[in-house]
N, C-alpha and C positions, 0 to 999 in steps of 0.2 A: 353530668358528663364525667366519666372516669378515665383517668390518665395513669395507668400503671407504669412505674419507672423501672426499666429492665436493663440490667447490665448484660452485655453480649457475650456471656460465657456459653459453653457448649450446650448445656441442658436448658438454659434460658432460651437460646435460639431454637432448639428443638421444640420447646413448648410453644413459642410464637408460631412456628411453622405449622404445627399440628392444630393450633387453635385459631388460625387465621380466619376460617369461614365464620366461626362463632363470634370472634372479636368484631368482624365486620357487621354481622347481624345485630350485635348489641350496640354498635356505635361507639365502642371504646377507642381511645387514642393512645396506643403505647408510645412511650418515650424510650428510645433505644440509645444507650451509650456504649459504643463498641469499645471493648477492652482487650481484644485479641487481634493478632495479625493473621488470624485464620479467616481470610476474606471469602473463600468458597462457602463456608458455613453461613456467614453473614449474608452473602448474596442469595443463597437458597431461601433463607428466612424472608428477606426483603421481597424476593420474587413471589413468594407465596402471599405476602401481604398485598402486593400490587395486583396479582391475579385475582384476588378476592375483593379488590376495590376498597381496601382498608385505608383509613386516614391514620397517619403515623408521623412521628417526629424522629429524625435521625440526627444525633448530636455530631457536629463537625469537628469539635475540639474537645475530645475526652479529657477529663482531669484526673483519671486514675487508669491503671493498667498499662499494657504494653504500648498503647498509642498516645499516652500522655506526652505532650511536647513533641509529638512525632506524627502529626496528623496529615502530612502531605500525601502519604500513600493512601490514606482513607479517602481523600478527595479524588485522587486519580483512579483508584480501584472501584469506588462505590458511587460517590456523589456525582462524578462526571461520566458514569457508565451509561450504557444504552438502557439499562433497566429503569433509570429515574429521569432520563432526559425529557421524555414526553409524558411523565406521570404528574398529574396536577394535585393529587390528594396527599401530598406530604409536605412537611416544612423542615428546613434546616435548623437544627437546634444549636444555639450558641451559648455555651457555658460561660457565665460571668462570675468569676470567683474572687476571693479576697486577694489573690496573688496577681490579678490582672491590672496592669497600669491603664491609664486613660488612653495612652497611645495604642496599646494593644486592643482595647475595646473599639477604637476608631477603625483599626485595620480589619477587625472581624466584620464590622458592618460594611466596610468598603468591599471586602472580598466576597461576601455572600449577599448578593443583591436580589435573590429570589425571595420566596416566602420564608420568613424567619420567625422562629419561636425563641424569644429571649428567656434564658433560664437564669434567674437571679439566684445565684448560689454562693453568696458571701461577698459580692461586690457591694461597697458601702455608700458610694456617692450617688444616691438616687436622684438628687436634684440636678447634678451635672448631666447624668445620663438622660434624664427627661428632656433637658434642653438640647442635647445632641440629637435626640430623635426628632425633635421639632425642626431642627436645622436640616438634617440629612434626609428625613422622610423615607426611611426604609419600609418595605412591605412587611409589617409585623402581623402575624396571625394570633400569637398568644404571648402573654406575659406569664411566665411560670415561676412561682416563688417557692424555693426550697425552704420550708419553715418561714423564714422572713419576718422581720419586725414590722409592726403596723406602720410606724413612722416612715419606714423605707417604702412600703407598698403604697402609701398614699400619694407618692409622686407619679403613680401610674394608674389613674382612675379609669373607670369604664369608658371605652370609646367604641363607637359602632364598628363592628367587624373585627374587633380584637378581644379575645377572651382572656379573662383573668383566672388563673388556676393556682391553687394552693396544694403543695405536696408536703405531707408530714410523714415522718418515720415512726411507725408504731411498734417496730420490732426491736426489743432490747436484746443485746447480745451478752451471753454468759458462756462459761465453759459448759459443755453439754450436760455434765453431771449436776450442774447447779441450777438448771432451769426450775422455776416453780411449777406446780401442777397446772396453774392457769393464771392469767393476768390480763389487764385491760390492753387493748390494741389501739382503737381509734373510734371517735364519734364523728369524724369529719364528714362522713357521707350524710349525716343528719344536720350538720351545722354550716356547711360551706356557703350556702346562700346567705346566711346571716352575716358572713364576712365579705359580702358584696363580690363574691366570686361566681364564675360560670361553671367551674369544674374543680375537681379535687383529685388527688392521687396519693400513692404510697409506694413503698419499696417492697411490697408483698411480704413474704415471710423470710426475707433475706437481710433487710436493713440497709441503711445508707453507707455504713462503714464497709469499705472495700477490703476484701480478704482474697488473696491470690493463692488458692490451695490451702492446705493445712497438713498437720502431722497425723499420726495414727489416731484412730478414734477409740479412746478409752471408754467412752460412752456414746450411744447413738440416741439421738433425739428426733422425734417426728413432731411437726408443728401443724396444727389445724386451727383456722379461725372459725368463729361462730358468733351469732348475735346473743347477747346476754340479756334476758328479760328482767333480771334483777338490777340492771344498769340502764334502764330505758332504751333497750335494744341497741346500745353501743356495741361495737365489735370487740370481742375478747379473743384470746388465743389460748389453746390448750397445748401443753408440752408433754409428750409421752416419752419417758426416759427408760432405757434398758436397765435391767437389774445389775448386770455386770458393768462396773465403772472403773475397775482398778487395773485393767490389763488391755493392751492393744490387740489381743488375740480374739478370734471368733467373732468377726463382724456380722456374719450371717446369723449366728445365735443371738447376738445382741439385737439385731433388727427384729427378729421374731419376738423377743421379749417386749420391745417397745410396741410392736404391732399388735401383740395380744392385748395390751392395755387400751390401744386405740379401738380395737374391735369390740372389746367389752363395753367401752363407753358409747360407741355408736349404736350398739344393739340394745342399750337400755331403753326401757319404756320412756317415751317423751324425751329422748336424747336431744340436746340442742344442736347437735352436729347435723348439718344438711347432708343428705345422701346424694352428693354430686357424683358425676361419672368418675372423678378422681377417687373419691371415697370408696366407690364400688370396686375400683381397681385395687385399692388397698385390701378390701375384703377378699378379693380373689387371690391376691398374693398370699394372704394368710391361709386360705384354703389349700393353696398349692405348696405352702411352706417354701416359698421362693424368695431369695434376696436378689433384687435386680441391680444393686449397686447404689451407693449413696447419692450420686448425681441424679439418678432416676427417681429416688425417693424425694429429693428436693423438688424435682420437676412436678411430681404429683401434688405436693403441698402448694406450690405456686399456682398450679392449674385449679386446685380446689378454691383458693382464695379468689381468683378471677371469676369462677363459676358462682361463688357466693355473692360477689358484688353484682353479677348479672341478676341473680335471684332477688336481691334487695332493691335494685334500681329499676328493674324491668318487670318484676313479678313473674319471672320465668318459672 
């Protein structure tokens, strides 16, 4: 079972909305951390997930972005809205970080008494938390470990009806000009069962480190994941970098430079890159010599990664 961890920026939400029918078909469970106060966009994405009968997790207490330490509006606008009141296939995600006190953890569990997915994201006292769960008996659907040390995870063994999920960040962040041509991404889809987990996930081609916007693009990078037969079919990632890297000018020209490298790689004989619908759209953009904007480019690479996971897990 695949759990993509998705931050609720504009194009991430667009991707969710567009892919909702296929996400439902594949049985994937997106974890959504809202990071913007743009609630109409979030509502549209959630409505599409609900309309397609998707299982998903919506984090009630984001730890990054505009809603960090300001989650009351998220509850009133989304969690208590008509969209979710009668919907049974979602869980409220509770982020447990290293900054959370025991008192705060208790208040989270008391406030959210529906289906809960506990996201273990740096909180360190697993023994105390396990005892608290035994005492208060909240309705937990998942224990989701962001990386997470084994000694911590062992406090939350398999229990009937509660899934254990391991999330690892396979995306290393560089300045765009400094990305290597390719590098390893993750082998977790092949090994999560060996770690006594029921599911796994990642942060797609974005990474766990939260960045709110950025400066001018001196270089443009396009990222595509693929399976590497030289590494026992672990997932690796290719980075296609523009030739121009020393000026913020000409983003469209830089995009076409990076895209030309992607197209040449995809069209090689026995290319390892799966021709997903996202890759086919990249090829069409190259034929049209069209630059759709950096947000749309990122959306296509995220979509490709999810389509790749569907191919690997479902034989699509």
